[in-house]
C-alpha positions as CSV (number, residue, x, y, z in Angstrom):
1,M,-16.4,-217.9,168.0
2,V,-19.7,-217.7,169.0
3,Q,-20.9,-219.3,172.4
4,A,-24.5,-220.1,173.3
5,I,-26.3,-221.7,176.2
6,I,-29.1,-224.2,174.5
7,N,-31.9,-226.4,176.1
8,I,-31.9,-229.9,174.4
9,S,-33.5,-233.1,174.8
10,E,-32.1,-236.0,176.3
11,K,-32.3,-238.0,173.1
12,A,-30.4,-234.8,171.4
13,N,-27.8,-235.0,174.1
14,R,-27.2,-238.9,173.5
15,V,-26.8,-238.1,169.7
16,I,-24.3,-235.4,170.3
17,N,-22.4,-238.0,172.9
18,I,-22.3,-240.5,170.1
19,V,-21.1,-238.0,167.4
20,K,-18.2,-237.1,170.2
21,A,-17.4,-240.5,170.8
22,K,-17.3,-241.4,167.2
23,Y,-14.9,-238.8,166.1
24,G,-13.0,-238.6,169.4
25,L,-13.6,-235.1,170.0
26,K,-12.8,-233.0,173.2
27,D,-16.2,-231.5,173.7
28,K,-19.5,-231.3,172.5
29,S,-19.1,-227.9,170.6
30,E,-17.1,-229.9,168.2
31,A,-19.4,-232.7,167.7
32,I,-22.5,-229.6,167.1
33,N,-20.0,-228.2,164.5
34,I,-19.9,-231.7,162.7
35,M,-23.4,-232.2,162.6
36,A,-24.0,-228.9,161.3
37,E,-21.3,-229.5,158.7
38,E,-23.0,-232.9,157.6
39,Y,-26.4,-231.3,157.6
40,Q,-25.4,-228.5,155.3
41,E,-23.7,-230.9,152.6
42,S,-26.7,-233.3,152.7
43,V,-29.7,-231.1,153.1
44,M,-28.8,-227.5,152.2
45,E,-28.5,-226.6,148.4
46,P,-25.2,-227.8,147.3
47,E,-22.9,-225.5,144.9
48,L,-23.4,-226.2,141.2
49,R,-20.8,-228.3,139.7
50,P,-18.7,-226.3,137.0
51,E,-19.8,-228.5,134.1
52,Y,-23.5,-227.9,134.9
53,I,-22.7,-223.8,134.9
54,K,-21.3,-224.2,131.5
55,K,-24.0,-226.2,130.3
56,A,-26.9,-223.6,131.8
57,L,-25.0,-220.9,130.1
58,K,-24.8,-222.4,126.9
59,I,-28.7,-223.0,126.8
60,Q,-29.3,-219.6,128.1
61,R,-27.5,-217.9,125.1
62,Q,-29.5,-220.0,122.4
63,A,-32.1,-218.3,120.4
64,P,-35.8,-218.9,121.5
65,I,-38.0,-220.8,119.4
66,K,-41.3,-219.2,117.9
67,V,-43.9,-222.0,118.1
68,G,-47.0,-219.8,118.2
69,T,-49.9,-221.9,119.9
70,V,-50.1,-225.2,121.8
71,E,-51.1,-227.0,118.9
72,N,-48.4,-225.8,116.7
73,L,-45.9,-226.9,119.4
74,R,-47.6,-230.2,119.4
75,K,-47.5,-230.5,115.6
76,R,-43.9,-229.8,115.7
77,Y,-42.9,-232.5,118.2
78,E,-45.4,-235.2,117.4
């Protein structure tokens, strides 16, 4: 386990105390761990769902379409 001495604002301290009380935690480090986990789930890039990976691999295996110019592409899809 990593230990750190940190400087935080009064507002951040209040938020940590609220999280600590809400979850019935023993200390502020547990509250910070909960906050970090929630941040990871909501903000950081989530893992890809297995069905999305299968779909992406299927698309990747498809043969490319030769269209030539932009005009040819427009004619093909208009």
